C-alpha positions as CSV (number, residue, x, y, z in Angstrom):
1,X,-8.1,-4.2,0.4
2,X,-8.0,-7.5,2.2
3,X,-9.3,-7.9,5.7
4,X,-6.1,-9.8,6.6
5,X,-3.2,-7.8,7.9
6,X,0.6,-7.8,8.1
7,X,0.5,-9.8,11.3
8,X,-1.4,-12.6,9.4
9,X,1.1,-12.4,6.6
10,X,4.1,-12.4,8.9
11,X,2.8,-15.4,10.7
12,X,2.0,-17.3,7.4
13,X,5.6,-16.5,6.2
14,X,7.1,-17.7,9.4
15,X,5.1,-20.9,9.2
16,X,6.0,-21.4,5.5
17,X,9.8,-21.0,6.2
18,X,9.7,-23.1,9.3
19,X,7.9,-26.0,7.5
20,X,10.7,-26.1,5.0
21,X,13.5,-25.5,7.5
22,X,14.5,-22.3,5.7
23,X,14.7,-20.0,8.7
24,X,18.5,-20.3,8.8
25,X,18.7,-19.0,5.3
26,X,16.5,-16.1,6.0
27,X,19.2,-13.8,7.3
28,X,18.8,-10.0,6.8
29,X,21.6,-10.1,4.2
30,X,20.0,-12.8,2.2
31,X,16.5,-11.4,2.5
32,X,17.5,-7.9,1.4
33,X,19.3,-9.4,-1.6
34,X,16.3,-11.5,-2.5
35,X,14.1,-8.4,-2.1
36,X,16.3,-6.4,-4.4
37,X,16.1,-9.2,-7.0
38,X,12.3,-9.2,-6.8
39,X,12.1,-5.4,-7.2
40,X,14.3,-5.9,-10.3
41,X,11.8,-8.4,-11.7
42,X,9.0,-6.0,-11.1
43,X,11.0,-3.2,-12.7
44,X,11.6,-5.4,-15.7
45,X,7.8,-5.6,-16.3
46,X,7.6,-1.8,-16.6
47,X,11.0,-1.0,-18.1
48,X,9.9,-0.3,-21.7
49,X,6.3,0.7,-21.2
50,X,5.2,4.2,-22.0
51,X,3.8,6.1,-19.0
52,X,0.3,5.5,-20.4
53,X,0.9,1.7,-20.8
54,X,2.3,1.6,-17.3
55,X,-0.8,3.4,-15.9
56,X,-3.0,0.8,-17.6
57,X,-0.9,-2.2,-16.8
58,X,-3.6,-3.9,-14.8
59,X,-5.9,-3.9,-17.9
60,X,-3.7,-6.4,-19.6
61,X,-4.5,-9.8,-18.1
62,X,-1.0,-11.4,-18.6
63,X,0.8,-8.3,-17.4
64,X,-1.6,-7.8,-14.5
65,X,-1.0,-11.4,-13.3
66,X,2.8,-10.9,-13.5
67,X,2.6,-7.5,-11.7
68,X,0.5,-9.1,-8.8
69,X,2.9,-12.0,-8.6
70,X,6.1,-9.8,-8.4
71,X,4.4,-7.4,-5.9
72,X,3.6,-10.4,-3.8
73,X,7.2,-11.5,-3.9
74,X,8.4,-8.0,-2.9
75,X,5.8,-7.9,-0.1
76,X,6.9,-11.4,1.2
77,X,10.6,-10.6,1.3
78,X,10.0,-7.1,2.8
79,X,7.7,-8.5,5.5
80,X,10.1,-11.3,6.3
81,X,13.1,-8.9,6.5
82,X,11.2,-6.6,8.8
83,X,10.2,-9.6,11.0
84,X,13.8,-10.7,11.2
85,X,15.0,-7.2,12.1
86,X,12.1,-6.6,14.6
87,X,10.7,-3.6,12.6
88,X,7.0,-2.9,12.7
89,X,6.4,-2.0,9.0
90,X,3.1,-0.2,9.6
91,X,4.5,1.9,12.4
92,X,7.7,2.7,10.4
93,X,5.6,3.7,7.4
94,X,3.4,6.0,9.4
95,X,6.4,7.5,11.1
96,X,8.0,8.2,7.7
97,X,4.8,9.9,6.5
98,X,4.9,12.1,9.6
99,X,8.5,13.0,9.0
100,X,7.8,13.7,5.3
101,X,4.9,16.0,6.4
102,X,7.4,18.2,8.2
103,X,10.1,17.9,5.5
104,X,7.8,18.6,2.5
105,X,5.2,21.1,3.7
106,X,2.2,21.7,1.4
107,X,2.6,24.5,-1.1
108,X,6.4,24.2,-1.2
109,X,8.6,22.3,-3.6
110,X,11.7,22.8,-1.5
111,X,12.3,20.4,1.3
112,X,12.8,21.7,4.8
113,X,16.2,20.8,6.2
114,X,15.9,18.0,8.8
115,X,18.6,16.6,11.0
116,X,19.6,13.0,10.2
117,X,18.4,11.6,13.5
118,X,14.9,13.0,12.8
119,X,14.7,10.8,9.6
């Protein structure tokens, strides 16, 4: 893992967009649509692979390069969207893990009912 963090990435993406005067185009709607498109491009890389091929995707240099490139695009748009919406992605992710710990206790395949506001 890199020593750089999401704050560094967020700041770099802000600077990149500002330098190109793209900020006005980076609305939540546009960012979520772009994010969806990039997830689709990542999906396309794995669509027809067997489970074994997918598990070994990073052993193929061309596929590995494309996977890293699409993951970066997904990370960029997700980070930019969270920034525009004021969401701390790390805190939101850890909060989700905590909720899932309650929802899916170990040793049980059946989710525990949780009220919507707890999600």
